[in-house]
C-alpha positions in Angstrom: 0.1 0.0 0.0 1.2 3.4 -1.1 1.8 6.4 1.9 -0.7 8.0 -0.3 -3.4 5.3 0.0 -2.6 4.7 3.3 -3.1 8.2 4.2 -6.3 8.4 2.3 -7.7 5.2 4.2 -6.7 6.8 7.7 -8.4 10.0 6.9 -11.6 8.3 5.5 -11.7 6.2 8.7 -11.6 9.2 10.9 -14.1 11.2 8.9 -16.2 7.8 8.9 -16.0 8.1 12.7 -17.9 11.3 12.9 -20.9 9.6 11.3 -21.4 6.6 14.0 -19.1 7.8 16.7 -16.8 4.7 16.5 -13.4 4.0 15.4 -11.8 0.6 14.9 -14.8 -0.6 17.0 -14.1 1.9 19.8 -16.4 4.9 20.8 -14.4 7.8 20.1 -17.3 10.4 20.7 -17.3 13.8 19.2 -14.2 15.5 20.1 -12.0 12.2 19.3 -13.8 12.6 15.7 -12.4 16.2 15.2 -15.7 17.9 16.0 -16.1 21.4 17.7 -17.9 21.3 21.0 -21.7 21.1 21.0 -23.7 24.4 20.3 -27.1 25.2 21.2 -29.5 26.4 18.3 -29.0 30.2 19.5 -25.3 29.5 19.2 -25.3 28.3 15.7 -27.9 31.1 14.8 -25.7 33.9 16.0 -22.9 32.3 14.0 -25.2 32.2 11.0 -25.3 36.0 10.9 -21.5 36.4 10.8 -21.3 35.3 7.0 -22.1 37.6 4.1 -24.6 35.1 2.4 -27.4 35.5 4.9 -27.3 39.0 4.6 -27.3 39.2 0.7 -30.2 36.6 0.7 -32.3 38.6 3.2 -31.7 41.8 1.1 -32.9 40.3 -1.9 -36.0 38.5 0.0 -37.0 41.8 1.3 -36.8 43.6 -1.8 -39.0 40.8 -3.6 -41.4 41.2 -0.8 -41.7 45.1 -1.1 -42.1 44.7 -4.9 -44.9 42.2 -4.5 -46.6 44.3 -2.0 -46.2 47.5 -4.0 -47.3 45.8 -7.2 -51.0 45.2 -6.3 -53.1 42.2 -5.2 -52.3 40.0 -7.8 -54.2 36.8 -8.7 -55.1 33.7 -6.9 -53.2 31.4 -9.0 -49.9 32.9 -7.8 -50.2 31.0 -4.8 -49.2 27.8 -6.7 -45.8 29.5 -7.6 -44.3 28.5 -4.0 -46.2 25.4 -3.8 -44.9 24.2 -7.1 -41.1 25.5 -6.2 -41.4 23.6 -2.9 -42.5 20.2 -4.8 -39.7 20.4 -7.2 -37.0 21.4 -4.9 -35.5 18.0 -4.3 -35.2 17.3 -7.7 -33.7 20.8 -8.3 -31.2 20.4 -5.6 -30.1 16.7 -6.9 -29.5 18.3 -10.6 -27.7 21.2 -9.4 -25.6 19.2 -7.1 -24.7 16.5 -9.5 -24.2 18.6 -12.9 -22.9 21.9 -11.4 -21.5 21.6 -7.9 -19.9 18.2 -8.9 -18.6 19.7 -12.3 -15.3 18.1 -13.3 -13.2 20.8 -15.2 -13.0 20.2 -18.8 -10.6 21.9 -21.7 -12.4 23.8 -24.4 -9.5 24.6 -26.6 -6.9 26.7 -24.7 -9.6 27.3 -21.8 -10.6 25.3 -18.7 -13.9 25.3 -17.7 -13.9 25.2 -14.3 -16.8 27.5 -12.4 -16.6 29.1 -9.0 -19.4 27.1 -7.8 -17.4 23.7 -8.6 -14.3 25.0 -7.1 -16.0 26.2 -4.0 -17.6 23.0 -3.7 -14.6 21.0 -4.1 -13.1 23.1 -1.2 -16.2 22.4 0.8 -15.8 18.5 0.3 -11.8 18.9 1.4 -12.7 20.6 4.7 -16.6 19.9 5.5 -16.0 21.5 8.8 -15.0 24.9 7.5 -18.2 26.9 7.9 -17.4 29.6 5.6 -17.1 27.2 2.6 -20.7 25.9 3.7 -22.5 29.0 2.3 -23.4 29.9 -1.6 -20.4 32.3 -2.6 -21.2 35.7 -2.4 -19.6 36.3 -5.7 -22.0 33.8 -7.2 -24.8 35.9 -5.3 -24.1 39.2 -7.0 -24.5 37.8 -10.5 -27.5 35.2 -9.7 -29.5 38.3 -8.1 -30.0 40.0 -11.7 -29.9 36.4 -13.2 -33.2 35.5 -11.3 -34.9 38.9 -11.5 -34.4 38.6 -15.4 -35.7 35.0 -15.5 -38.9 35.8 -13.2 -39.4 38.8 -15.6 -39.3 36.4 -18.7 -41.5 33.7 -17.5 -44.0 35.5 -15.8 -47.2 37.2 -17.2 -47.5 40.2 -14.9 -45.5 42.1 -12.4 -47.3 40.7 -9.3 -46.3 37.4 -10.6 -42.6 38.4 -11.1 -42.4 39.4 -7.7 -44.3 36.2 -6.1 -41.9 34.3 -8.1 -38.8 35.9 -6.8 -40.4 36.1 -3.0 -40.8 32.1 -3.3 -37.1 31.8 -5.1 -35.8 33.7 -2.1 -37.7 32.0 0.4 -36.6 28.7 -0.5 -32.6 29.6 -1.2 -32.8 31.2 2.4 -34.4 28.0 3.8 -31.7 25.8 2.0 -28.8 28.1 3.0 -30.0 27.6 6.7 -30.5 23.9 6.6 -27.3 23.2 4.8 -25.6 25.4 7.4 -27.2 23.8 10.3 -26.2 20.2 9.1 -22.5 21.4 9.1 -22.8 23.2 12.6 -22.3 21.5 15.9 -26.2 21.7 16.6 -27.4 18.3 17.4 -30.5 16.8 15.7 -33.5 16.1 17.5 -36.6 15.7 15.4 -36.8 12.4 13.4 -37.0 14.5 10.1 -33.9 16.5 11.0 -31.7 13.3 12.0 -32.7 11.9 8.6 -31.6 14.8 6.7 -28.4 15.1 8.9 -27.4 11.3 8.4 -28.1 11.6 4.8 -25.7 14.5 4.2 -23.1 13.2 6.2 -23.0 9.9 4.0 -22.5 12.3 1.2 -19.4 13.9 2.9 -18.1 11.1 4.7 -18.8 7.9 2.9 -19.3 8.4 -0.8 -19.5 11.6 -3.0 -21.6 9.6 -5.5 -24.6 9.2 -3.6 -27.0 11.1 -1.4 -27.2 14.3 -3.1 -30.3 16.1 -1.6 -29.6 18.4 1.4 -33.3 19.6 2.5 -34.7 16.2 2.4 -33.4 12.6 2.8 -34.3 9.9 0.3 -36.5 12.0 -2.2 -35.1 13.0 -5.3 -32.0 10.5 -4.6 -34.7 7.5 -4.5 -36.0 8.8 -7.8 -32.7 8.7 -9.5 -31.4 5.8 -7.5 -28.7 7.4 -5.6 -29.9 6.3 -2.2 -28.5 3.0 -1.7 -27.8 0.9 1.8 -24.9 2.4 3.1 -23.4 -1.0 4.1 -23.4 -1.8 0.5 -21.4 1.2 -0.6 -17.4 1.4 -0.1 -15.9 4.3 1.3 -14.8 6.5 -1.7 -11.1 7.4 -1.6 -12.2 10.5 -3.3 -14.9 11.5 -1.0 -13.0 14.7 0.3 -10.9 15.3 -2.8 -13.4 15.5 -5.8 -12.5 13.9 -8.9 -9.0 13.2 -7.3 -8.1 17.0 -8.1 -6.0 19.3 -6.1 -7.9 22.3 -5.0 
């Protein structure tokens, strides 16, 4: 066994210990598995607001709500917009995670296509404990804001519908950002739903990057696309923290 492979196996064993609390058959607990000390929900909420993404999302959400209120009463069918977006969210998460965040750099003539979101996500996999890497990059947020506005304007028949769509988009994105952050914090899951989501996401980070792509749900779109196998049947991936075996 090469030193590189031995190091990878040792690192993976330590990371997997974070899932079940055992290493080589011994209970190692949170500290021995490299975790920070336990935090309350209030602690993690305070830290959430020490990063730029929540402020950018909140600003866009407030602007969308203000626009919606000022644009008039609208139509009853606009209620279907948030319901429809929530219903397809697991599929959207899966598609974005697989095809954008796990994008493998490609050569196009003299150019290398390696988007910021993919680069940041590789860094996130390399160090899932680094809280700043958990958030949607602020650089991406700056161009996504006008992009979402343009898209909403193009696909909706009225100003009220446009702002209804933007409000739903930013409310969902804010919920996603909070959930993903919470999953990487030291807040301990308590509800059955949260424990399933928490476990599902840790399997993606510490077992295999090829499965368990949903974030705000567990086993929804993953079941649909057959990426939610029995964890006991999946070998620990040697590239789970080094996506595509690439250097950062």
